[in-house]
Biopython code that builds the backbone (N, CA, C, O; Angstrom):
import numpy as np
from Bio.PDB.StructureBuilder import StructureBuilder

atoms = [
    (1, "UNK", "N", (75.844, 36.285, -13.544)),
    (1, "UNK", "CA", (76.563, 36.539, -12.352)),
    (1, "UNK", "C", (75.758, 35.599, -10.914)),
    (1, "UNK", "O", (76.198, 34.953, -9.963)),
    (2, "UNK", "N", (74.512, 35.935, -11.372)),
    (2, "UNK", "CA", (73.675, 35.537, -9.817)),
    (2, "UNK", "C", (73.990, 34.261, -9.101)),
    (2, "UNK", "O", (74.132, 34.068, -7.894)),
    (3, "UNK", "N", (74.084, 33.252, -10.330)),
    (3, "UNK", "CA", (74.882, 31.794, -10.240)),
    (3, "UNK", "C", (75.858, 31.861, -9.130)),
    (3, "UNK", "O", (75.814, 31.200, -8.092)),
    (4, "UNK", "N", (76.630, 32.626, -9.427)),
    (4, "UNK", "CA", (77.788, 33.314, -8.496)),
    (4, "UNK", "C", (77.648, 34.043, -7.175)),
    (4, "UNK", "O", (78.572, 34.496, -6.499)),
    (5, "UNK", "N", (76.426, 34.085, -6.927)),
    (5, "UNK", "CA", (76.037, 34.404, -5.867)),
    (5, "UNK", "C", (76.861, 35.871, -5.336)),
    (5, "UNK", "O", (77.356, 36.190, -4.255)),
    (6, "UNK", "N", (76.731, 36.594, -6.708)),
    (6, "UNK", "CA", (77.180, 37.993, -7.027)),
    (6, "UNK", "C", (75.754, 38.958, -6.841)),
    (6, "UNK", "O", (74.841, 38.438, -7.483)),
    (7, "UNK", "N", (75.302, 40.276, -6.106)),
    (7, "UNK", "CA", (74.591, 40.826, -6.143)),
    (7, "UNK", "C", (74.288, 41.987, -7.563)),
    (7, "UNK", "O", (75.127, 42.803, -7.944)),
    (8, "UNK", "N", (72.960, 41.813, -8.157)),
    (8, "UNK", "CA", (72.516, 42.547, -8.925)),
    (8, "UNK", "C", (72.860, 44.360, -8.537)),
    (8, "UNK", "O", (72.350, 44.931, -7.573)),
    (9, "UNK", "N", (73.835, 45.039, -9.547)),
    (9, "UNK", "CA", (73.890, 46.506, -9.973)),
    (9, "UNK", "C", (73.159, 46.718, -11.226)),
    (9, "UNK", "O", (73.578, 46.577, -12.375)),
    (10, "UNK", "N", (72.116, 47.043, -10.859)),
    (10, "UNK", "CA", (71.213, 47.593, -12.439)),
    (10, "UNK", "C", (70.799, 48.934, -12.705)),
    (10, "UNK", "O", (70.635, 49.766, -11.812)),
    (11, "UNK", "N", (70.649, 49.125, -13.766)),
    (11, "UNK", "CA", (69.923, 50.385, -13.966)),
    (11, "UNK", "C", (69.356, 50.396, -15.809)),
    (11, "UNK", "O", (69.742, 50.455, -16.976)),
    (12, "UNK", "N", (68.146, 50.285, -14.892)),
    (12, "UNK", "CA", (66.927, 50.060, -16.302)),
    (12, "UNK", "C", (66.288, 51.473, -16.477)),
    (12, "UNK", "O", (66.615, 52.441, -15.790)),
    (13, "UNK", "N", (65.283, 51.501, -17.528)),
    (13, "UNK", "CA", (64.210, 51.786, -18.090)),
    (13, "UNK", "C", (63.140, 52.251, -16.879)),
    (13, "UNK", "O", (62.608, 51.421, -16.141)),
    (14, "UNK", "N", (62.916, 53.610, -16.789)),
    (14, "UNK", "CA", (61.534, 53.825, -15.705)),
    (14, "UNK", "C", (60.360, 52.734, -16.117)),
    (14, "UNK", "O", (60.141, 52.390, -17.278)),
    (15, "UNK", "N", (59.643, 52.249, -14.952)),
    (15, "UNK", "CA", (58.708, 51.511, -15.784)),
    (15, "UNK", "C", (59.100, 49.999, -15.629)),
    (15, "UNK", "O", (58.137, 49.253, -15.453)),
    (16, "UNK", "N", (60.216, 49.468, -15.660)),
    (16, "UNK", "CA", (60.725, 48.205, -15.603)),
    (16, "UNK", "C", (59.905, 47.779, -14.451)),
    (16, "UNK", "O", (59.621, 48.500, -13.495)),
    (17, "UNK", "N", (59.531, 46.493, -14.625)),
    (17, "UNK", "CA", (59.087, 46.194, -13.387)),
    (17, "UNK", "C", (60.223, 45.304, -12.738)),
    (17, "UNK", "O", (60.058, 44.878, -11.595)),
    (18, "UNK", "N", (61.428, 45.001, -13.483)),
    (18, "UNK", "CA", (62.696, 44.083, -12.685)),
    (18, "UNK", "C", (63.383, 44.740, -11.539)),
    (18, "UNK", "O", (64.177, 44.226, -10.751)),
    (19, "UNK", "N", (62.884, 46.124, -11.585)),
    (19, "UNK", "CA", (63.877, 46.802, -10.378)),
    (19, "UNK", "C", (62.906, 46.854, -9.445)),
    (19, "UNK", "O", (63.315, 47.323, -8.383)),
    (20, "UNK", "N", (61.520, 46.475, -9.453)),
    (20, "UNK", "CA", (60.738, 46.240, -7.719)),
    (20, "UNK", "C", (60.906, 44.910, -7.624)),
    (20, "UNK", "O", (60.783, 44.734, -6.412)),
    (21, "UNK", "N", (61.201, 43.361, -8.337)),
    (21, "UNK", "CA", (61.365, 42.179, -8.548)),
    (21, "UNK", "C", (62.937, 42.258, -7.593)),
    (21, "UNK", "O", (63.056, 41.510, -6.622)),
    (22, "UNK", "N", (64.091, 43.231, -7.983)),
    (22, "UNK", "CA", (65.199, 43.086, -7.722)),
    (22, "UNK", "C", (65.309, 43.267, -5.883)),
    (22, "UNK", "O", (65.821, 42.511, -5.058)),
    (23, "UNK", "N", (64.640, 44.510, -5.715)),
    (23, "UNK", "CA", (64.263, 45.362, -4.678)),
    (23, "UNK", "C", (63.488, 44.177, -3.249)),
    (23, "UNK", "O", (63.854, 43.964, -2.093)),
    (24, "UNK", "N", (62.325, 43.650, -4.072)),
    (24, "UNK", "CA", (61.743, 42.873, -3.212)),
    (24, "UNK", "C", (62.384, 41.802, -2.667)),
    (24, "UNK", "O", (62.163, 41.476, -1.501)),
    (25, "UNK", "N", (63.265, 41.125, -3.467)),
    (25, "UNK", "CA", (64.009, 40.021, -2.949)),
    (25, "UNK", "C", (65.119, 39.970, -2.277)),
    (25, "UNK", "O", (65.605, 38.961, -1.764)),
    (26, "UNK", "N", (65.706, 41.457, -2.259)),
    (26, "UNK", "CA", (66.730, 41.997, -1.616)),
    (26, "UNK", "C", (68.194, 41.418, -2.217)),
    (26, "UNK", "O", (69.130, 40.902, -1.605)),
    (27, "UNK", "N", (68.034, 41.699, -3.620)),
    (27, "UNK", "CA", (69.103, 40.639, -4.626)),
    (27, "UNK", "C", (69.912, 41.870, -4.553)),
    (27, "UNK", "O", (70.885, 41.583, -3.856)),
    (28, "UNK", "N", (69.974, 42.915, -4.874)),
    (28, "UNK", "CA", (70.679, 44.243, -5.095)),
    (28, "UNK", "C", (69.949, 45.167, -5.410)),
    (28, "UNK", "O", (68.726, 45.263, -5.310)),
    (29, "UNK", "N", (71.043, 46.191, -5.980)),
    (29, "UNK", "CA", (70.463, 47.759, -6.013)),
    (29, "UNK", "C", (70.115, 48.031, -8.082)),
    (29, "UNK", "O", (70.822, 47.808, -9.065)),
    (30, "UNK", "N", (68.803, 48.552, -7.927)),
    (30, "UNK", "CA", (68.646, 49.001, -9.516)),
    (30, "UNK", "C", (68.501, 50.515, -9.081)),
    (30, "UNK", "O", (68.385, 51.029, -7.969)),
    (31, "UNK", "N", (68.549, 51.057, -10.391)),
    (31, "UNK", "CA", (68.468, 52.786, -10.403)),
    (31, "UNK", "C", (67.709, 52.562, -11.703)),
    (31, "UNK", "O", (67.474, 51.530, -12.333)),
    (32, "UNK", "N", (67.299, 54.230, -11.980)),
    (32, "UNK", "CA", (66.790, 54.415, -13.115)),
    (32, "UNK", "C", (67.886, 54.632, -14.224)),
    (32, "UNK", "O", (69.014, 54.756, -13.745)),
    (33, "UNK", "N", (67.819, 54.701, -15.499)),
    (33, "UNK", "CA", (68.695, 55.001, -16.041)),
    (33, "UNK", "C", (68.594, 56.802, -16.495)),
    (33, "UNK", "O", (67.813, 57.395, -17.239)),
    (34, "UNK", "N", (69.753, 57.273, -15.672)),
    (34, "UNK", "CA", (69.908, 58.443, -15.844)),
    (34, "UNK", "C", (70.014, 58.980, -14.544)),
    (34, "UNK", "O", (70.020, 60.191, -14.322)),
    (35, "UNK", "N", (70.109, 58.000, -13.575)),
    (35, "UNK", "CA", (69.836, 58.124, -12.518)),
    (35, "UNK", "C", (71.426, 58.100, -11.623)),
    (35, "UNK", "O", (71.656, 57.501, -10.572)),
    (36, "UNK", "N", (72.587, 59.143, -12.611)),
    (36, "UNK", "CA", (73.863, 58.424, -11.904)),
    (36, "UNK", "C", (74.361, 58.306, -10.666)),
    (36, "UNK", "O", (74.551, 57.253, -10.058)),
    (37, "UNK", "N", (74.630, 59.707, -10.197)),
    (37, "UNK", "CA", (74.776, 59.417, -8.768)),
    (37, "UNK", "C", (74.425, 58.697, -7.833)),
    (37, "UNK", "O", (75.142, 58.542, -6.845)),
    (38, "UNK", "N", (72.870, 57.936, -8.020)),
    (38, "UNK", "CA", (72.355, 56.858, -7.147)),
    (38, "UNK", "C", (72.978, 55.777, -7.514)),
    (38, "UNK", "O", (73.476, 54.974, -6.724)),
    (39, "UNK", "N", (72.994, 55.675, -8.871)),
    (39, "UNK", "CA", (74.035, 54.058, -9.428)),
    (39, "UNK", "C", (75.639, 53.966, -8.699)),
    (39, "UNK", "O", (76.269, 52.952, -8.401)),
    (40, "UNK", "N", (75.968, 55.193, -8.565)),
    (40, "UNK", "CA", (78.187, 55.338, -8.561)),
    (40, "UNK", "C", (77.061, 54.763, -6.488)),
    (40, "UNK", "O", (77.330, 53.818, -5.747)),
    (41, "UNK", "N", (76.205, 55.591, -6.357)),
    (41, "UNK", "CA", (76.091, 55.673, -4.324)),
    (41, "UNK", "C", (75.640, 54.165, -4.065)),
    (41, "UNK", "O", (75.581, 53.718, -2.920)),
    (42, "UNK", "N", (75.304, 53.358, -5.266)),
    (42, "UNK", "CA", (74.678, 51.855, -5.037)),
    (42, "UNK", "C", (75.941, 51.414, -5.183)),
    (42, "UNK", "O", (76.543, 51.445, -4.110)),
    (43, "UNK", "N", (76.649, 50.972, -6.184)),
    (43, "UNK", "CA", (77.877, 50.620, -6.165)),
    (43, "UNK", "C", (79.191, 50.574, -4.915)),
    (43, "UNK", "O", (79.786, 49.592, -4.470)),
    (44, "UNK", "N", (79.306, 51.651, -4.670)),
    (44, "UNK", "CA", (80.104, 51.695, -3.628)),
    (44, "UNK", "C", (79.545, 51.289, -1.911)),
    (44, "UNK", "O", (80.312, 51.134, -0.961)),
    (45, "UNK", "N", (77.810, 51.165, -1.851)),
    (45, "UNK", "CA", (77.708, 50.834, -1.055)),
    (45, "UNK", "C", (77.673, 49.099, -1.085)),
    (45, "UNK", "O", (77.161, 48.427, -0.190)),
    (46, "UNK", "N", (78.281, 48.581, -2.220)),
    (46, "UNK", "CA", (78.692, 46.876, -2.138)),
    (46, "UNK", "C", (79.752, 46.899, -2.087)),
    (46, "UNK", "O", (80.350, 46.011, -1.480)),
    (47, "UNK", "N", (80.468, 48.010, -2.757)),
    (47, "UNK", "CA", (82.301, 47.633, -2.492)),
    (47, "UNK", "C", (82.676, 47.773, -1.292)),
    (47, "UNK", "O", (83.736, 47.215, -1.007)),
    (48, "UNK", "N", (81.992, 48.512, -0.246)),
    (48, "UNK", "CA", (82.582, 48.952, 1.078)),
    (48, "UNK", "C", (81.885, 47.333, 1.812)),
    (48, "UNK", "O", (82.458, 46.395, 2.366)),
    (49, "UNK", "N", (80.899, 47.503, 1.597)),
    (49, "UNK", "CA", (80.110, 46.118, 2.683)),
    (49, "UNK", "C", (80.057, 45.043, 2.471)),
    (49, "UNK", "O", (79.001, 44.502, 2.144)),
    (50, "UNK", "N", (81.199, 44.400, 2.595)),
    (50, "UNK", "CA", (81.260, 42.687, 2.362)),
    (50, "UNK", "C", (80.118, 42.354, 2.561)),
    (50, "UNK", "O", (79.385, 41.823, 1.727)),
    (51, "UNK", "N", (79.759, 42.707, 4.008)),
    (51, "UNK", "CA", (78.682, 41.659, 4.434)),
    (51, "UNK", "C", (77.267, 41.635, 3.928)),
    (51, "UNK", "O", (76.578, 40.655, 4.212)),
    (52, "UNK", "N", (76.728, 42.679, 3.157)),
    (52, "UNK", "CA", (76.136, 43.191, 2.284)),
    (52, "UNK", "C", (75.851, 42.632, 0.913)),
    (52, "UNK", "O", (74.841, 42.350, 0.268)),
    (53, "UNK", "N", (77.253, 42.584, 0.719)),
    (53, "UNK", "CA", (77.280, 41.776, -0.859)),
    (53, "UNK", "C", (77.072, 40.411, -0.524)),
    (53, "UNK", "O", (76.458, 39.835, -1.423)),
    (54, "UNK", "N", (77.433, 39.496, 0.688)),
    (54, "UNK", "CA", (77.366, 38.177, 0.469)),
    (54, "UNK", "C", (76.039, 38.187, 0.955)),
    (54, "UNK", "O", (75.830, 37.016, 1.270)),
    (55, "UNK", "N", (74.858, 38.962, 1.231)),
    (55, "UNK", "CA", (73.744, 38.620, 1.352)),
    (55, "UNK", "C", (72.847, 38.629, 0.163)),
    (55, "UNK", "O", (72.145, 37.755, -0.346)),
    (56, "UNK", "N", (73.131, 40.159, -0.194)),
    (56, "UNK", "CA", (72.694, 40.317, -1.205)),
    (56, "UNK", "C", (72.980, 39.260, -2.638)),
    (56, "UNK", "O", (72.234, 39.085, -3.601)),
    (57, "UNK", "N", (74.087, 38.771, -2.408)),
    (57, "UNK", "CA", (74.679, 37.900, -3.361)),
    (57, "UNK", "C", (73.402, 36.661, -3.648)),
    (57, "UNK", "O", (72.707, 36.450, -4.642)),
    (58, "UNK", "N", (73.476, 35.881, -2.094)),
    (58, "UNK", "CA", (72.700, 34.990, -1.742)),
    (58, "UNK", "C", (71.351, 35.012, -2.791)),
    (58, "UNK", "O", (70.959, 34.375, -3.768)),
    (59, "UNK", "N", (70.826, 36.337, -1.822)),
    (59, "UNK", "CA", (69.499, 36.461, -2.346)),
    (59, "UNK", "C", (69.222, 36.567, -4.212)),
    (59, "UNK", "O", (68.225, 36.327, -4.893)),
    (60, "UNK", "N", (70.493, 36.995, -4.537)),
    (60, "UNK", "CA", (70.040, 37.017, -6.173)),
    (60, "UNK", "C", (70.051, 35.778, -7.034)),
    (60, "UNK", "O", (69.432, 35.543, -8.072)),
    (61, "UNK", "N", (71.174, 34.812, -6.133)),
    (61, "UNK", "CA", (71.395, 34.051, -6.550)),
    (61, "UNK", "C", (69.520, 32.709, -6.240)),
    (61, "UNK", "O", (68.870, 32.108, -7.095)),
    (62, "UNK", "N", (69.297, 32.781, -4.572)),
    (62, "UNK", "CA", (67.670, 32.550, -4.809)),
    (62, "UNK", "C", (66.807, 32.952, -5.385)),
    (62, "UNK", "O", (65.696, 32.422, -5.354)),
    (63, "UNK", "N", (67.137, 34.186, -6.186)),
    (63, "UNK", "CA", (65.453, 35.139, -6.590)),
    (63, "UNK", "C", (66.022, 34.090, -8.099)),
    (63, "UNK", "O", (65.151, 33.676, -8.864)),
    (64, "UNK", "N", (67.146, 33.843, -8.301)),
    (64, "UNK", "CA", (67.481, 33.551, -10.193)),
    (64, "UNK", "C", (66.547, 31.966, -9.471)),
    (64, "UNK", "O", (65.318, 31.903, -9.456)),
    (65, "UNK", "N", (67.227, 31.131, -9.078)),
    (65, "UNK", "CA", (66.224, 29.753, -8.884)),
    (65, "UNK", "C", (64.715, 29.894, -8.790)),
    (65, "UNK", "O", (63.834, 29.337, -9.444)),
    (66, "UNK", "N", (64.652, 30.685, -7.917)),
    (66, "UNK", "CA", (62.468, 30.966, -7.908)),
    (66, "UNK", "C", (62.153, 31.209, -8.867)),
    (66, "UNK", "O", (61.516, 30.376, -9.512)),
    (67, "UNK", "N", (62.523, 32.729, -9.512)),
    (67, "UNK", "CA", (61.469, 32.906, -10.873)),
    (67, "UNK", "C", (62.452, 32.686, -12.088)),
    (67, "UNK", "O", (61.752, 32.426, -13.066)),
    (68, "UNK", "N", (63.637, 32.685, -12.387)),
    (68, "UNK", "CA", (64.125, 32.332, -13.553)),
    (68, "UNK", "C", (64.729, 30.948, -14.101)),
    (68, "UNK", "O", (65.098, 30.759, -15.260)),
    (69, "UNK", "N", (64.753, 30.193, -13.250)),
    (69, "UNK", "CA", (65.033, 28.892, -13.703)),
    (69, "UNK", "C", (64.336, 27.922, -15.055)),
    (69, "UNK", "O", (63.421, 28.388, -15.735)),
    (70, "UNK", "N", (64.813, 26.779, -15.266)),
    (70, "UNK", "CA", (64.229, 25.757, -16.483)),
    (70, "UNK", "C", (62.950, 25.341, -15.935)),
    (70, "UNK", "O", (61.900, 25.367, -16.578)),
    (71, "UNK", "N", (63.093, 24.860, -14.429)),
    (71, "UNK", "CA", (62.071, 24.394, -13.307)),
    (71, "UNK", "C", (61.052, 25.260, -13.228)),
    (71, "UNK", "O", (59.969, 24.892, -13.683)),
    (72, "UNK", "N", (61.164, 26.461, -12.694)),
    (72, "UNK", "CA", (60.372, 27.880, -12.699)),
    (72, "UNK", "C", (59.811, 27.986, -13.981)),
    (72, "UNK", "O", (58.728, 27.410, -14.081)),
    (73, "UNK", "N", (60.184, 28.501, -14.906)),
    (73, "UNK", "CA", (59.177, 28.863, -16.178)),
    (73, "UNK", "C", (58.633, 27.448, -16.328)),
    (73, "UNK", "O", (57.422, 27.657, -16.406)),
    (74, "UNK", "N", (58.803, 26.198, -16.410)),
    (74, "UNK", "CA", (57.926, 24.885, -17.001)),
    (74, "UNK", "C", (57.050, 25.235, -15.662)),
    (74, "UNK", "O", (55.858, 25.289, -15.967)),
    (75, "UNK", "N", (57.205, 25.409, -14.713)),
    (75, "UNK", "CA", (56.107, 25.555, -13.146)),
    (75, "UNK", "C", (55.020, 27.215, -13.894)),
    (75, "UNK", "O", (53.911, 27.636, -13.568)),
    (76, "UNK", "N", (55.453, 27.430, -14.346)),
    (76, "UNK", "CA", (54.723, 28.630, -14.766)),
    (76, "UNK", "C", (53.660, 28.396, -16.003)),
    (76, "UNK", "O", (52.518, 28.854, -16.022)),
    (77, "UNK", "N", (54.249, 27.615, -17.001)),
    (77, "UNK", "CA", (53.586, 27.205, -18.045)),
    (77, "UNK", "C", (52.744, 26.162, -17.424)),
    (77, "UNK", "O", (51.531, 26.336, -17.542)),
    (78, "UNK", "N", (53.087, 25.262, -16.876)),
    (78, "UNK", "CA", (51.969, 24.345, -16.729)),
    (78, "UNK", "C", (50.618, 24.826, -15.512)),
    (78, "UNK", "O", (49.616, 24.176, -15.215)),
    (79, "UNK", "N", (51.039, 26.099, -15.034)),
    (79, "UNK", "CA", (50.168, 25.989, -13.658)),
    (79, "UNK", "C", (49.165, 27.431, -14.522)),
    (79, "UNK", "O", (48.244, 28.052, -13.992)),
    (80, "UNK", "N", (49.715, 27.649, -15.942)),
    (80, "UNK", "CA", (49.226, 28.993, -16.107)),
    (80, "UNK", "C", (47.697, 28.459, -16.917)),
    (80, "UNK", "O", (47.545, 27.363, -17.456)),
    (81, "UNK", "N", (46.629, 29.600, -16.818)),
    (81, "UNK", "CA", (44.944, 29.176, -16.931)),
    (81, "UNK", "C", (45.187, 29.158, -18.490)),
    (81, "UNK", "O", (44.682, 28.184, -19.048)),
    (82, "UNK", "N", (46.058, 30.303, -19.537)),
    (82, "UNK", "CA", (45.773, 30.148, -20.900)),
    (82, "UNK", "C", (45.845, 28.879, -21.382)),
    (82, "UNK", "O", (46.286, 27.966, -20.684)),
    (83, "UNK", "N", (45.368, 28.678, -22.769)),
    (83, "UNK", "CA", (45.474, 27.702, -23.245)),
    (83, "UNK", "C", (46.665, 27.848, -24.733)),
    (83, "UNK", "O", (46.965, 28.754, -25.509)),
    (84, "UNK", "N", (46.979, 26.726, -24.588)),
    (84, "UNK", "CA", (48.176, 26.655, -25.900)),
    (84, "UNK", "C", (47.571, 26.215, -27.094)),
    (84, "UNK", "O", (47.149, 25.058, -27.083)),
    (85, "UNK", "N", (47.428, 26.924, -28.187)),
    (85, "UNK", "CA", (46.787, 26.553, -29.118)),
    (85, "UNK", "C", (47.907, 26.083, -30.025)),
    (85, "UNK", "O", (48.986, 26.356, -29.501)),
    (86, "UNK", "N", (48.083, 25.306, -31.521)),
    (86, "UNK", "CA", (48.520, 24.282, -31.962)),
    (86, "UNK", "C", (48.102, 25.504, -33.736)),
    (86, "UNK", "O", (48.333, 25.060, -34.861)),
]
sb = StructureBuilder()
sb.init_structure("model")
sb.init_model(0)
sb.init_chain("A")
sb.init_seg("    ")
for serial, (resi, resn, name, xyz) in enumerate(atoms, 1):
    if name == "N":
        sb.init_residue(resn, " ", resi, " ")
    sb.init_atom(name, np.array(xyz, "f"), 0.0, 1.0, " ", f" {name:<3s}", serial, name[0])
structure = sb.get_structure()
């Protein structure tokens, strides 16, 4: 979905660092599992506000490329200080 510039509407386990990542990138809304009212509020925010949806969708696509693309993964591997053992 992020490839298609669709914002993230998520529900994650408590302590999941993906929530912070998505919020920092303004790529969507994430609630903690069980926060059903907040999840619904977030869904309605995205439903009602087309400009917010567009901004967060663009941010989600940008975040995908920056953090989760093949290029980003390769760069992380090449820049890691750990040594790969065979």
